[in-house]
N, C-alpha and C positions, 0 to 999 in steps of 0.2 A: 394450498395456502394462497389466499387472495391478497388484494392490496388494501383491504380495510383493516389497518392496524391501529389499535387504540393509541391515542396520543398520550405520551407520558406527562406527568405534572411538571410545570415549570419550576426552576429554582426560585427560592425566595429572593425577590429583588432587594430586600432590605439587608441581606447578608453581605458582609464585607468581603470583597475578593481582592487578593493581592496579585497584581499583574507584574510579572517579572521579565517578560520578553515580548517583543512585538511580533506581529505575523511575519514580517520580512525576515527578522532575525531567526525565528523558528525555522523558516524554510531553509535559510542559509546553513544553519547548524545541523538540520536533518540531513542535508546533502553532504555535509562534512562527515557525519557519522558513517555514512555508507561509502564514502571515499576511502576511509581508513580500512586497514586489513583486519580489523578486530573481529568481524563477523565471518571472515573467510574460513577460519578453522572450525567454525560451528556449522555454517550453512553451505559452504562450498561456493562454486561460481554462481549458483542461481540466487543466492541471498534471500531465500524464502523457505519456510517449512515445507517439507514434502518433495523438494527438489524437482528433477525432471519427471518423476513418476506422477506427481500431482499436476505438473504442467501438461503432461500428456492427457490426463483425465479432463482438464479444463478444455483442451483442444477438442476432445470427443464431445463434451457437452456443448461447446460453441459450434460444432459441426464445421470446423475449418476444412476447406478443400484447397487443392492446388490453385484454383482461380481466385481464392479469397485475398482481399487486401486487409491486413490486420494492423491495428495500432496497439503497440505495446507501451503502456504508460509506466513511467519510472523504470525505464529499460536498463539503467545501470550500465555495466560494461558489456551488455549485449547477450548474455547467456541464453535467455529465453528466445530472443530474436534469431540467433544462430541455430538453436535447436529446432525452431519452427521451419527455418529455411532448409535445413538438412533433412529433417524427417518428413516434412509435409509439402515442400516445394512451393509454399505460398509466398506472397509479397508482404514485406513487413516494414513498417516505419516505427522506430523507437524514439521516444521523447523522454528527456530527463532534465531535472533542475541542475545537475552537476556538470559543469563544463569539462571538468577533468574526466569524468566517467564517459561522457559523450565522445571526447577526443580519443580515449582508449578504444572505445567500440568502433569508431570510424577507422582508426589505424588497423584494427583487426579485420574489418570488413574489406579494406583495400578496394580492389576492382570488382568485388563480388556483386553480381546483379540481383535486383529484386529485394535489396535490403538497404535501409537508410537510417541514419541516426541524426537527430537534431536536439539542440538545447531549447527548452521551453517549459511552460507551466500549464498544467492541466486546467487551471482556472481561466485560461485564455488561450485555447488551442489555436495554433496558426494554420488551420485547415478549413477548406470550404465545407459547406453543409453537405450532409448525406454522402460522405466520401468513402467511409470504411464499411466493410462487411462485418467485422468483429473488432471489439475493443477488449483488451485484456489488461487486468491490473492485479499483480501478484504482490501481496503484502505491502501495498502502497496506499490504498484508498483510506485506510485508517490514519495515515500520516497527513492527509490533506487538510489544510486549515479551514477552507470553506467548502464543505462537502456538497452543499446545495448547488453552488455554482459549478463545481466539478461535474456533478451528475447532469446538470443542464447542458454543459459543454459537450460531454460525451454523447448525450442524446442528439445534440445538434449535428455532430460529425458522423453519426451512424446513418446508414441508408435505412429506409423503411424495411422492416423485417430483420434488420441486423441485431446482433446480440452483444451484450456486455457480460463478461464473466470475470468475477473477482475471486481470489482466494485471499483470506485475510483473517486477522484476529477478530473475535467477537466477544462480547461480555455476557455473562449470565446474570450479573447483578450490576447496578449502577455504581459509578464512582463519584465521590463528592467533587464539586467544582473546586474547592480549596485544594484538594489533592492534585487535581489536574494542573493547576497553576504551578505546582512544585515539580512536575514531571517533565523537565526540560528535554531530556534525551530518552525518555521512555514513552514517547508519544504514540507508538504503535499500539500500546495498551490504553494510555490516557485518551487517545483520540478514537478508540474503537467504539462501535455501537453494539447494541443487542441485535440479534437476528431480526427481530421485529422492527428495530430502528433503521437498519439498513434497507429493509423492504419498503418501509414507509417512505424513506428518502428517495428511493428509486421510483416508486409509484408516483410520488408527488412530482417528479421530473417528467413523467409521461410514459414510463416503462410499464410493461405488462408481463404476465405469466412468470412470476418468481419461482425459482427452483433452488433448493438448498440441499447440500450434503455436508454432514459433519465429519471433519478430518482432524479432530482435536488430538488424536494420538500423535500426529506429526508435530504439534506444539510441545507435547510431553517429551518427544525425542530430542527436541532442541534444548529443553531444560536439562535433560540428562547429559547432553553434549557439553553444555555450559559447565556443569559440575565436573565432568571428566577433564575438560580442557583447563578450567580455571580454579577448580576446587570448591567454589561456592558462588552464589549470586553476588555476595559482597565483594569478592575478589574480582569478578567480572566488572562490577560497577567501578571499582577502583582503577582497573585497567582502562576503562572508558574515560574516566576523569583525566588520567595521565595522557591518553592519546589526544584528547581535545582540550587540554588545559590552556593552550595558547589562545584558542578561540574564545574560551570562557573568560579569560583574563582581559582580552581585548574588549569584550562587550560588557564587562563588569558583572557577569553572572557566574554561577557555578553549575556543574553538571548535576545529574540526578543521583543523590546518595542512595546507598543500598537499602536504607530503611524505607525510602519512598517506593523503590521497586517492590519490596516485600509487601507494603501496604496496598499497592496497586493490584497485586495478585490476590491478596486477601479480600479486598473489597469487590473487585471485578470478576474474580473466578474465570479468567479468560479461556476461551476455546479457539478452535480454528475451523473455518468453514469455506466451502465453495458455494458461491451464490451466482446464479445466472438470471438475467432478465432480458426481455426483447423489446425493441421499438416496434410499435404497431406497423403493420405492413400495408395499410390502405391509405397512407398519407399522400 
């Protein structure tokens, strides 16, 4: 698979789009979603499909070694970072939008050496150029509001020859822009790209040698766990509304109703994949 991905047709500019939430509000609300314990019963501490098994596979593809310096994007409460530290002995910096999650991870890390957590935004990474050997993003790149800027920032902080590895939701079919504007808290699907879309985005940022593995079965397992835990997608959506009702009321918006979740799955036919790319090594 190369970097020459056909560009998709642009949305019809004459079509009326209903904007319900600003970029800043979307980021704040996304952080609140993952601060809640709603996903803990479904995904466990790792908060992404595939859990530690898929993280271990990502480590293998990234070729992480004890001497590696790794940036964990959207590090949450630190599950991946602590796993990398224990199992591989590398140095890790975790960054997350949520001050609450960062604080919890910092408390857990205590005086542990080689691991650090900071609050920050991937669209403006507070690191020097060519600092990291590997950047990992597990089920978070789809949530980023400006993926082009995020990809450029990741490219900037990676050393020449360094690797970016993501595991994330991908789409098999496109989702209408109108539906995306309604998907306030389902942005992991609404914000996802096709495999070709992700590769084009990374190649446009300067990355090379895209590598892809399909792990869609892990997403199916999450769907099954939602059914077992909550009884239906509708019940899960209702629980999410309840958990975040105060945030919605404060900002004058509502959460994503179950009918929108269902339409997202119907239109997008989402899967789950591991995608790896490399920064050229001769810079």
